[in-house]
N, C-alpha and C positions, 0 to 999 in steps of 0.2 A: 314368265310363261313356263309352265312346268309340265312335263309329260314323261312318258315311258322310260324303260330301262330298269335295272335292278334297284331294289329299294332297301333302305336301312331297316333294321329290326323293328318289329311291331311295338316294342317297348318304348321306342323313342316318342316322347310326348309331342303332340301338335302344339305349336306356339300360338295359340289363340290369344288375341289381344283383348278379347272381351268375353266374359262368361255370360251365361244366359241372363243372370240378374243385372249385368252391366250393359246390355244391348242398347239401352236408351241413352247411354253417354256418348258424347262426341268423341270419335276415335281418330279422325283424320281431318285434314284441311279441306275446306270447300271453296269453290269459286265465289259462291254467294253466301252471305252470312245471315240470312233471314232466320229469325228465332223460331218461326213456325215450322220449318222444315225438319223432318226426322232424319236420323243417321242410320247407316247400314253397318252391321257388324263386320269386323275386319279381322283377318288372320294373316300371318306371315308364312309363306311357303318354306319347306314342304308341309302340306297338310295331308293327313292320311285319308284314304278313301272312306274308311269306316267313320272317321270323325266328320268328313264332309257329308256323308249320308245322314248322320245323326243330327248335325247342327244346321244343315241347309236343305239338302235334297228331300229327305223324307218329311221334314216339318214345313216345307214350302216357305223357307225364309231366305231372302237375298243375302249374299255373302261376298265381300270384296277380299280378294287374295293378292297380297302384295309380294313381290319378289324379295328375297333376303338381301340381294345386291342389285345395284343398277345394271340394266342390260349391257351397258358399255363395259362393265367390269367382268362380264361372263363371256364364255366362248361356247359355241354349240358342242354338244356331246358327240363323239364319233358314232355312237349308237343312238339313232333317233327313232327307232321303231318300238312300238308297244310290245311288251313281253306278255304273251297270253297266259303264262304261268305265274305272273306276279301275284303275290299274296295281296288280297284286297284290303287287308287291315294294316297295311304298311304305307308309309309316306312315299310319294313319288320322288325320284331323283331330282336335284336342283339343276335341271338343264333348261335351256330356253329354246323357243322356236327359232330355227335358223333364219327365218325371214327378218327377225329383228336386227340382225347384223349384216345380212346379205342384201337386203333391199334398201336399207336406210343408213345414212351417215349423220352424225350429229357433231356440229362444230364445238370443240372444247372451249372456244373463246366466246362465241355469240350464243351458243346453245341452239342455233337453228338447225333444223333437220333438212336433209336433201335425199333425193333418190340416187341410188348408185348406178354406175354404168352397166352393171350386171343385168339389169332389167331390160336394157336395150336389145339383148339377145332374143327377147320375146316380143318385140315391138309390133309384130304383125298379128298378135292375138286379138281377136275381136271380142269386145266386152260391152256390157250395158252401161251407158252413162246417163246421168241426169244433169241438166243444165238449166239453172234458174236465170231469169231475166236475159234471154238470149239476144235481145235487141239493145243491150246496154253498150255504153261506150267502151267498156272493158273488153267485151267480146269482139266488137268491131275492130278495136286496136290490135287484138291478138290475130284476127284473120288477116289484117293488113300486114302484120309482121310475118306471118307464114308465107305470104306471097313474096314479100321482099327478100326474106331470108333464103328462099328457094333458089335465088339467083346469085347469092353471095357465096364466098368461099366456105366449103364444108368444114375446113379446119378450124373455123372460128366457133364452131358449135361443140361444146363439151359433151353434149348428149349423144353424139354419134359414136357408134362402135368403131374401134380402130380398123376393123376389116370391112366396114360397110362401104358400099359403092357410092361415090359422091353423086353420080347421076340418079341412082335409085333413091337416095335420100332427098334430093331436090324434087323428084317426081312425087315422092310421098308427101312432102309438105304442100305442094300444089294440089294434090288430090284431096288432102284433108281440108284445105281451105275451101275447095270447091264443094265437097260433101257437107261441110258445116254450113256454108252459105245456103246450099239447097235445102237443108233441114229447116233453117230459120225462115227462108223465103216461103216455103210451103205452109208454114204454120203462122205466118206473121198476121194474118187476118182472122185467125181462129181463136177459140178459147184457150188453146195451148200456147199462145204467144208469151205467156208468163213463165212457162215451164215446159221443157222438152225432154223426151226420152230418146236417146240416140244409141245406135249400135255401131261403134267405130273402134279402130285398133288402139291398143295400149300406147302406140306411138303418139297419139293425140295428147295424152296426159304427160308423157315424157317431154314433149315439145312445149306444152303449156307451162310446165314446171321450169324448164330452161328459160322460157320467155320471162317469167316472173323474176327469176334469178338475175337475168340481164338488166331488168328494170331497177332492181335494188342496188346494183353497182353503177348505174348510170348517173352522170353528173347533170343531166337535163333538169332545167328549172322552168315551170314546176314539173315534177316527175309524172309520167303516165301512171294511171292506176293499174294495179295488177289484176290479172284474170282471177275471178273468184267463182264459187258456186258450181264448179265442174267436178262431178262426183261419180266415180265408178261405184254403183250402189247395188248391193245384193247380187254380186257376180258369183255364181256357183263355183266352188273350188274344183269341181269335176270338169269345168270348162277350161281350166288352166292347163298349160303344158306340164308334162310330168315333172320336170325339175322344179317348177314353182309349187306344185302340189307337195313335193317332198320337203319343201321349205316350211310347210305348215302341217306337220304330222298331228294326228288326233291326240289330244291330251288324255291321260289315263282317267281323269275324272269323268270324261265324256264316255269312254269306252267301257268303264268298269263300275261306275256308281249305280247305274240302272240296269236295264235289260241288255244294254250294248247296242241298241238300235239308234242309228244316226239318221234323223229325218232329213236334214240338209245342212249345208255349211256354206258360208259366203265370205267374200272379202268386201271391204268398204274402203276406198282409197280416193282421195281427191284434194282439191284446193279449198282452203278455208275461206269463208265459213261453210260448214256442212250442217245438214239438219235432217232429222228423221221425225215425223209427226207422232202424235199420241196414238198408240196402237197396242195390241197384245199379240203374243205368239201362241201358236197351237201346241207348242212343246216347250219344255225347259230349255234355257238358253245359257250357254257359257260364252261370254263376250270378252274378247282379249284385245287389248290395245297394243298396237305395233309401233306407232309413231305419233307424236304430238299428244294433245290432251283433249279429252271430251268430258262433258258433264251430262249426267243422266238424271232425270226425274222419274220416279217410280211410284206405283200405288198398287195395293192389293186388288185382286180381281173385282170384287163387288163394288168397292169404292171407286176404282178406276172406271168401271163401266158406267156408274152413275154420273161421273164427271163427263164422260164422252156423250152419253145420251142427253144430258142436260144441254151441252153445247149444240148438239144436232137439233134438239127441240127448239132452241132459241133461234135457229136458222130456218126452221120449218123444213128440215131435211130428214129423210129416212135414215135412221141411225146405222142400220146394218150390224155386222158383228164386230167390226174393228179389228178383225184378225188379219186383214190384208193392208199392206202399206199402200193405200190407194193413191192414184195420181191426183184425185180431187182434193186430197188432204194437203197437197204440196203447193196449192195455188189459190188465189181468190179468197172469198169470204171464209171458207172452211179452214184454210191455213191460218188466217189472221185470228179467227175465233178460238181455234184449238190452242194456238201458240199463246194467245193472251190468257186463256184459262189455266194453262200449265205453267207458263214462264213469267207471266206479267207481274211487274212490281217487285221482283226479287223476293217473292214469297209473301208479300203483303196481299191479303185477300185470297191466297192459295189455300186449298183444303189442308187442314192441320194433320191429315194422315199422309201427306205427300213426303216421300223420301228424296234425298238428293245425294249423289255420289260423284266424285271426280276420279277419272281413270287416266293414268299416264302409261308411257311405254313400259311393258312388262307386267302390267296389272291384268288380273282376270276378275270379272264380275259374274257371279251366278244369279240369274233371274229365274224364279220358279215359274211353273206352268201358269199361264193366264195373267201374270202380272203386267199391268199396263206401264208403258214407258215412252219417253221421248228423249232424243239425243241431240246435243249440240256440240260442235267443236269450239275450242277456246284457243286463242292465239292470234298471231299476226295474219291479216288478210292476205290471201294468196299463198300462205304457207302450206306445207304438205301435212296430211293427216291420214292415218291408216289404222284399220281394225280388221279382225277376223272373228267369226263366231260359229258355233256349232249348236244346232237344235237337236236334242237327243231325248231318249226315253230309257 
């Protein structure tokens, strides 16, 4: 993740791994190896704004930008603010978003990622959640654990801040169990019983992550299944407390490649598997992976819209514009049909103009205006996965 600060001289060449005539070659590893899927051009940071404009932004071509070093080997720059006087034809300094190292830890032995105690300082921040299959055994097990753990010793919970009040922590767990149960009960007999949208504190995800961690270290046989499909989805950065916003400063590519207009920006943070259905954005999108791995499938505007409208026609459903990540796409027949058309068969039967790209922590993916895409997490069920993106012009 690379952004602001003083830049090296403009004479430094961008280390593109693929020239224009080599875009069709496979440049990086994929989760799926279907022969029909196309590849995305790849570059190694730092990439100059001028080269980014020429090779991606102006020609409306997707581009994957890999960091030159793993996030764990880098440290945040002391100066994390954009320099308005930076020359736009020079590469950005090789710094990383502070959130990569402040929000997440990665075990050097197991490779598993975890949330840091730092985030507990912001546990009361209310954020939009998505929860799939709310009546599952996993969700019921988690709610039961919340109620039980509220009466246990707070010192047994590694997710608690050292200065937190034990009584307050216990009350918070009970309150979250009550609110979660209420949400589920109110929608249990409706069409929303397969998928819920919740507005609850960050503490819910912190506790859910702690719950899953405790299960993985339990000797119980058979082990209880971890909580999955809990996702802070499209939470505006502007709704975060100031310190968390400072951990996600706007990349120079966003602020300088176009007019400098930022339409919106969001965080995506949850327990695997996570999923975003087939849709398009109304503005160019810089998608940055913070933790874990995700796979994206993409298609150019006209071809992607044809796929979308074809699926909707097969369901006898009005197609709409596909510009909104609609709730109806996350459940029932629409989800199953769209997911099958985009992801089914590891590429067998998928449109031969479909692209696929895998992003890992530290990677940035540019998606041009109007490109259709769907996103899935990859990895252990219940593991943590996080991303941030900026829509800009």
